[in-house]
MIGUBA-991665 format. One line per 4 residues: their letters; for each residue z, x, y of N, C-alpha, C, O. Coordinates in nm, 2 decimals, decimal comma. Layout:
BEGIN
a	Z:X:Y:Z:X:Y:Z:X:Y:Z:X:Y | ...
This chain:
BEGIN
mlnh	-10,36:-3,53:-0,30:-10,36:-3,58:-0,47:-10,45:-3,51:-0,55:-10,56:-3,48:-0,53 | -10,37:-3,48:-0,65:-10,42:-3,45:-0,76:-10,43:-3,52:-0,89:-10,34:-3,56:-0,94 | -10,58:-3,52:-0,94:-10,60:-3,63:-1,06:-10,55:-3,50:-1,23:-10,59:-3,39:-1,28 | -10,46:-3,58:-1,26:-10,45:-3,51:-1,38:-10,55:-3,47:-1,50:-10,54:-3,36:-1,55
vals	-10,63:-3,53:-1,55:-10,78:-3,49:-1,59:-10,83:-3,33:-1,53:-10,88:-3,25:-1,61 | -10,81:-3,29:-1,42:-10,86:-3,22:-1,34:-10,77:-3,08:-1,38:-10,82:-2,97:-1,35 | -10,66:-3,08:-1,43:-10,56:-2,98:-1,44:-10,56:-2,95:-1,59:-10,58:-3,03:-1,67 | -10,53:-2,83:-1,62:-10,50:-2,78:-1,76:-10,36:-2,82:-1,75:-10,31:-2,86:-1,64
sadl	-10,29:-2,81:-1,88:-10,14:-2,82:-1,89:-10,07:-2,71:-1,85:-9,95:-2,72:-1,82 | -10,13:-2,59:-1,83:-10,08:-2,47:-1,79:-10,05:-2,46:-1,63:-9,95:-2,42:-1,58 | -10,14:-2,51:-1,59:-10,17:-2,53:-1,42:-10,03:-2,65:-1,38:-9,94:-2,63:-1,30 | -10,05:-2,76:-1,45:-9,97:-2,85:-1,44:-9,82:-2,81:-1,43:-9,74:-2,84:-1,34
tkki	-9,78:-2,75:-1,55:-9,65:-2,70:-1,55:-9,63:-2,56:-1,44:-9,52:-2,52:-1,39 | -9,72:-2,52:-1,42:-9,66:-2,42:-1,28:-9,67:-2,48:-1,15:-9,62:-2,43:-1,05 | -9,75:-2,61:-1,14:-9,73:-2,67:-1,01:-9,60:-2,74:-1,02:-9,54:-2,75:-0,91 | -9,54:-2,78:-1,12:-9,41:-2,84:-1,15:-9,31:-2,80:-1,12:-9,22:-2,85:-1,06
knke	-9,33:-2,67:-1,17:-9,25:-2,56:-1,19:-9,21:-2,52:-1,01:-9,10:-2,51:-0,97 | -9,31:-2,51:-0,95:-9,32:-2,43:-0,81:-9,31:-2,54:-0,70:-9,34:-2,52:-0,58 | -9,25:-2,68:-0,76:-9,24:-2,79:-0,67:-9,38:-2,86:-0,57:-9,37:-2,94:-0,49 | -9,49:-2,79:-0,62:-9,63:-2,84:-0,55:-9,63:-2,98:-0,62:-9,71:-3,06:-0,57
iclg	-9,56:-3,03:-0,71:-9,61:-3,17:-0,77:-9,47:-3,21:-0,77:-9,38:-3,13:-0,82 | -9,42:-3,33:-0,70:-9,29:-3,40:-0,71:-9,31:-3,53:-0,78:-9,22:-3,58:-0,84 | -9,43:-3,57:-0,78:-9,41:-3,73:-0,78:-9,53:-3,74:-0,86:-9,62:-3,66:-0,85 | -9,53:-3,87:-0,96:-9,68:-3,89:-1,03:-9,70:-4,04:-0,99:-9,60:-4,11:-0,98
gnlk	-9,84:-4,07:-0,99:-9,91:-4,21:-0,95:-9,98:-4,27:-1,05:-10,01:-4,19:-1,14 | -10,02:-4,39:-1,07:-10,14:-4,46:-1,12:-10,26:-4,50:-1,01:-10,26:-4,59:-0,92 | -10,32:-4,43:-1,04:-10,46:-4,45:-0,96:-10,51:-4,58:-0,98:-10,57:-4,63:-0,88 | -10,50:-4,63:-1,06:-10,56:-4,80:-1,08:-10,47:-4,91:-1,02:-10,51:-5,01:-0,97
lkiy	-10,32:-4,88:-1,04:-10,22:-4,96:-0,99:-10,17:-4,91:-0,86:-10,08:-4,99:-0,82 | -10,19:-4,81:-0,79:-10,17:-4,76:-0,66:-10,00:-4,78:-0,69:-9,95:-4,87:-0,62 | -9,95:-4,73:-0,76:-9,82:-4,70:-0,76:-9,77:-4,57:-0,78:-9,84:-4,48:-0,83 | -9,66:-4,56:-0,74:-9,61:-4,39:-0,76:-9,46:-4,38:-0,78:-9,38:-4,48:-0,75
gslq	-9,41:-4,27:-0,84:-9,27:-4,27:-0,89:-9,23:-4,12:-0,94:-9,31:-4,02:-0,93 | -9,13:-4,12:-0,99:-9,07:-3,98:-1,02:-9,17:-3,94:-1,15:-9,24:-4,02:-1,21 | -9,15:-3,83:-1,16:-9,19:-3,76:-1,30:-9,12:-3,81:-1,41:-9,17:-3,81:-1,52 | -9,03:-3,84:-1,40:-8,95:-3,88:-1,51:-8,94:-4,02:-1,55:-8,88:-4,05:-1,66
cksg	-8,99:-4,11:-1,47:-9,00:-4,24:-1,51:-9,08:-4,30:-1,62:-9,20:-4,28:-1,64 | -8,98:-4,38:-1,70:-9,04:-4,44:-1,81:-9,17:-4,50:-1,79:-9,25:-4,49:-1,88 | -9,21:-4,58:-1,67:-9,32:-4,66:-1,68:-9,42:-4,56:-1,63:-9,54:-4,59:-1,66 | -9,39:-4,46:-1,56:-9,51:-4,37:-1,55:-9,55:-4,25:-1,65:-9,65:-4,17:-1,65
krmk	-9,43:-4,27:-1,77:-9,49:-4,18:-1,85:-9,60:-4,24:-1,97:-9,69:-4,17:-2,02 | -9,58:-4,35:-1,99:-9,67:-4,46:-2,04:-9,85:-4,45:-2,01:-9,95:-4,43:-2,08 | -9,84:-4,46:-1,89:-9,99:-4,45:-1,85:-10,08:-4,34:-1,91:-10,06:-4,24:-1,96 | -10,22:-4,41:-1,87:-10,31:-4,30:-1,93:-10,36:-4,18:-1,85:-10,40:-4,20:-1,74
renr	-10,36:-4,05:-1,90:-10,39:-3,93:-1,84:-10,50:-3,98:-1,75:-10,46:-3,96:-1,63 | -10,62:-4,04:-1,76:-10,74:-4,06:-1,69:-10,67:-4,15:-1,56:-10,72:-4,13:-1,45 | -10,55:-4,23:-1,56:-10,52:-4,31:-1,45:-10,41:-4,23:-1,34:-10,37:-4,27:-1,23 | -10,37:-4,10:-1,42:-10,27:-4,04:-1,40:-10,29:-3,93:-1,21:-10,39:-3,86:-1,22
vffh	-10,23:-3,93:-1,10:-10,24:-3,86:-1,00:-10,11:-3,80:-0,99:-10,01:-3,85:-1,04 | -10,11:-3,69:-0,91:-9,98:-3,63:-0,87:-9,98:-3,62:-0,71:-10,08:-3,60:-0,64 | -9,88:-3,64:-0,66:-9,81:-3,59:-0,51:-9,74:-3,52:-0,48:-9,65:-3,51:-0,56 | -9,72:-3,45:-0,37:-9,62:-3,35:-0,34:-9,51:-3,43:-0,28:-9,39:-3,39:-0,29
sdkq	-9,53:-3,54:-0,21:-9,42:-3,59:-0,12:-9,46:-3,78:-0,13:-9,56:-3,83:-0,18 | -9,36:-3,84:-0,08:-9,37:-3,98:-0,06:-9,49:-4,01:0,03:-9,59:-4,09:0,01 | -9,45:-3,94:0,13:-9,59:-3,95:0,25:-9,70:-3,94:0,23:-9,79:-4,01:0,29 | -9,74:-3,84:0,14:-9,87:-3,80:0,07:-9,89:-3,95:0,01:-9,97:-4,03:0,06
aida	-9,83:-3,97:-0,06:-9,85:-4,10:-0,17:-9,87:-4,24:-0,08:-9,96:-4,32:-0,10 | -9,79:-4,24:0,01:-9,79:-4,37:0,08:-9,92:-4,37:0,18:-9,99:-4,47:0,21 | -9,94:-4,23:0,23:-10,09:-4,23:0,32:-10,22:-4,24:0,25:-10,33:-4,25:0,30 | -10,19:-4,21:0,09:-10,31:-4,25:0,00:-10,33:-4,39:-0,02:-10,44:-4,43:-0,06
gfrp	-10,22:-4,48:0,01:-10,23:-4,63:-0,02:-10,16:-4,65:-0,14:-10,20:-4,73:-0,23 | -10,07:-4,57:-0,15:-9,97:-4,63:-0,32:-9,85:-4,71:-0,25:-9,84:-4,72:-0,13 | -9,76:-4,75:-0,33:-9,67:-4,82:-0,30:-9,55:-4,72:-0,40:-9,59:-4,64:-0,49 | -9,42:-4,73:-0,38:-9,31:-4,70:-0,46:-9,28:-4,80:-0,58:-9,29:-4,92:-0,59
cthc	-9,25:-4,70:-0,69:-9,22:-4,79:-0,84:-9,08:-4,87:-0,83:-8,98:-4,86:-0,75 | -9,10:-4,96:-0,91:-8,98:-5,05:-0,83:-8,86:-5,04:-0,95:-8,75:-5,10:-0,97 | -8,92:-4,92:-1,03:-8,78:-4,90:-1,15:-8,74:-4,78:-1,11:-8,62:-4,77:-1,08 | -8,80:-4,67:-1,10:-8,75:-4,52:-1,06:-8,69:-4,51:-0,88:-8,60:-4,44:-0,84
lhtk	-8,79:-4,59:-0,80:-8,77:-4,57:-0,67:-8,72:-4,72:-0,60:-8,76:-4,75:-0,49 | -8,65:-4,78:-0,66:-8,61:-4,93:-0,62:-8,55:-4,95:-0,47:-8,57:-5,05:-0,40 | -8,49:-4,84:-0,43:-8,45:-4,86:-0,28:-8,55:-4,80:-0,20:-8,53:-4,81:-0,08 | -8,64:-4,73:-0,23:-8,77:-4,67:-0,17:-8,87:-4,81:-0,15:-8,91:-4,85:-0,04
ykkw	-8,88:-4,88:-0,25:-8,94:-5,00:-0,29:-8,91:-5,10:-0,21:-9,00:-5,17:-0,15 | -8,78:-5,11:-0,19:-8,77:-5,22:-0,09:-8,76:-5,20:0,08:-8,75:-5,29:0,17 | -8,76:-5,09:0,08:-8,77:-5,08:0,24:-8,92:-5,07:0,26:-8,97:-5,09:0,37 | -9,02:-5,03:0,15:-9,17:-5,04:0,18:-9,20:-5,20:0,16:-9,29:-5,25:0,22
icsv	-9,13:-5,25:0,09:-9,18:-5,41:0,07:-9,13:-5,46:0,22:-9,22:-5,51:0,29 | -9,02:-5,45:0,28:-8,99:-5,49:0,39:-9,06:-5,43:0,53:-9,06:-5,48:0,64 | -9,12:-5,33:0,48:-9,20:-5,27:0,62:-9,35:-5,38:0,61:-9,40:-5,44:0,71 | -9,40:-5,39:0,49:-9,54:-5,45:0,45:-9,53:-5,61:0,52:-9,61:-5,67:0,59
qq	-9,42:-5,65:0,48:-9,40:-5,80:0,52:-9,37:-5,85:0,67:-9,36:-5,96:0,70 | -9,35:-5,75:0,76:-9,31:-5,77:0,86:-9,46:-5,77:0,96:-9,46:-5,78:1,09
């Protein structure tokens, strides 16, 4: 997990281009989603973290976004309710 405030704009761009960062998350809400998600784009920089994979995000205690990762959210909620 990488915190947005710890990365410069150039480092962030490089990591996204090299596919080291594939997902973004909200540190306070513990939700992760795609980098193109409209909900994710509105969050404050100090709350934004980045992940390489779904597994990394879930292992860190985050849940999928209901907007951009609806199918993954449905699977996640079913697994939590069992």
